[in-house]
C-alpha positions, -999 to +999 in steps of 0.1 A: +441+103+186+419+072+185+382+076+188+367+064+222+353+029+224+315+027+230+302-003+250+268-020+249+257-048+272+239-073+250+220-089+278+193-103+255+220-126+240+227-161+252+260-180+250+260-217+240+293-236+243+302-265+220+332-283+235+348-316+225+369-332+197+339-332+173+327-296+179+337-282+146+327-314+126+293-315+143+285-278+136+297-282+100+269-307+094+242-286+110+249-249+100+248-231+067+283-217+068+317-234+064+333-239+098+366-241+080+364-203+078+361-199+116+392-180+128+404-168+162+395-132+168+366-130+143+329-140+144+315-162+118+278-158+110+258-190+102+222-201+101+204-231+116+176-242+093+148-267+092+145-292+064+124-267+044+153-243+044+136-219+068+159-201+093+154-212+129+182-191+143+212-170+133+244-178+153+275-157+158+303-183+162+335-176+181+364-200+184+383-203+216+401-234+203+395-261+177+375-280+202+359-251+220+334-230+200+309-204+213+276-195+197+259-162+205+222-158+197+190-143+212+182-157+247+146-165+237+159-190+211+186-207+232+166-235+247+150-244+213+183-243+195+200-265+222+171-290+220+172-290+182+210-296+180+211-323+208+188-344+186+217-349+162+245-355+187+243-393+185+279-405+192+296-372+185+323-363+210+311-330+224+289-314+249+265-285+244+260-262+274+242-229+280+267-206+297+245-174+296+244-172+334+282-172+336+291-153+304+276-120+295+280-106+260+295-071+256+294-052+223+322-027+214+321-001+187+348+023+176+343+048+148+368+042+120+381+007+130+383-013+162+417-027+170+422-064+174+428-075+210+429-106+231+394-117+241+377-098+213+359-113+183+354-088+154+319-086+140+329-061+113+354-033+108+341-011+136+325-036+160+335-066+181+321-086+210+337-098+242+325-119+272+322-108+308+322-133+336+294-129+361+314-108+385+334-088+360+329-050+358+323-034+324+356-019+312+360+018+307+342+032+276+313+054+264+280+037+272+259+027+242+222+017+244+208-015+230+188+005+206+219+023+193+236-011+187+204-023+169+205+008+147+241-002+136+228-037+127+201-022+106+224+002+088+247-027+081+219-048+067+225-075+093+194-096+101+185-113+134+160-140+141+137-140+171+108-161+184+084-141+162+103-148+130+119-182+136+112-206+107+095-178+087+122-171+061+144-191+037+181-181+041+181-159+009+151-139+021+173-127+050+202-120+026+223-146+044+240-152+010+250-115+009+265-113+044+287-144+040+265-166+063+260-193+037+285-215+019+274-231-014+306-253-016+305-271+017+289-304+023+253-312+033+235-296+063+198-295+073+179-274+047+208-273+023+189-287-007+162-260-006+187-232-001+210-245-029+180-249-052+169-213-046+205-201-052+211-219-085+176-213-099+175-177-088+138-177-078+140-154-048+111-129-052+113-116-017+144-102+000+152-083+032+153-046+025+159-014+045+133+012+051+124+042+072+088+052+080+076+086+067+056+093+099+055+079+134+055+042+136+062+016+162+074-017+147+088-049+161+101-082+146+073-102+131+050-073+125+035-072+090+021-044+068+017-031+033+037-005+015+021+022-006+029+004-038+010-026-025+039-048-015+034-067+017+063-068+042+073-085+074+096-069+099+129-085+106+145-059+129+134-023+138+145+006+159+125+036+171+141+070+164+139+100+187+114+117+164+090+088+165+098+074+131+111+039+126+141+025+107+137-012+099+147-042+079+118-061+064+113-089+039+092-077+009+089-084-028+118-068-047+093-050-070+056-043-073+055-067-102+070-095-081+043-087-055+016-092-081+031-126-091+035-138-055+002-149-041+018-157-007+022-120+001-007-107+022-027-079+006-050-069+036-024-056+060-021-022+075-007+005+051+026+021+060+042+051+043+079+043+041+110+052+020+136+027+009+171+032+022+203+017+007+220-014+020+258-016+022+258-046-001+243-054-035+213-076-037+214-102-065+192-095-096 
């Protein structure tokens, strides 16, 4: 018997629509991933970066057709991302519209594996997203809170970028190279030179890591602090557990020695007792 499907309304997500003959070509020149990998029924993760390689936003891309692509991202970034991308439209044959008012994002989770179905885009083996029109009812399923969905993201080591962290981290600091959100074989895009240089020279001293607080802690994206070994950290994503402790993803030096060598890491932040938790993927040496 199949496990029940849990449903989570991702009301804090916006839906941008790129429609026109040049939709794929345009996004190929703006985002970090290879749009040639975009397939029906699956989400493709990609970053939008500034010329310094800093991540402005992370997009979940979903293909409706070759000339009709959706991008899902936090609502608070939608206006800025739309403005940023429209600067580069020039004579490209496409339109960019915000359809958040007409399309609501629904997350689906099923323990074991979620089956492929029409109208679903898989995020990973157990999760997918779908879109609800304004008047559509949520289909039958077990309700899941936004915090429960966020906890799945953290356990999977999947970053998100919000207003508090936009333009703060180079792609590799968010492990975008580990979650297949960056292509090093595609053509140029904004920020590509910095990201490629960091990849081939291997000079990434800070990476996103997973932690849990030892005691009660209330953390939010953008918060900073200091671990007991002296390493400074900046929160990428966090969830409050029922017992008051926090589980979170944070960018921090990989080792205490790297912290000593990195003068950009703050040393006067609040101390937090925390334990490291494993990520489901290997970080590069």
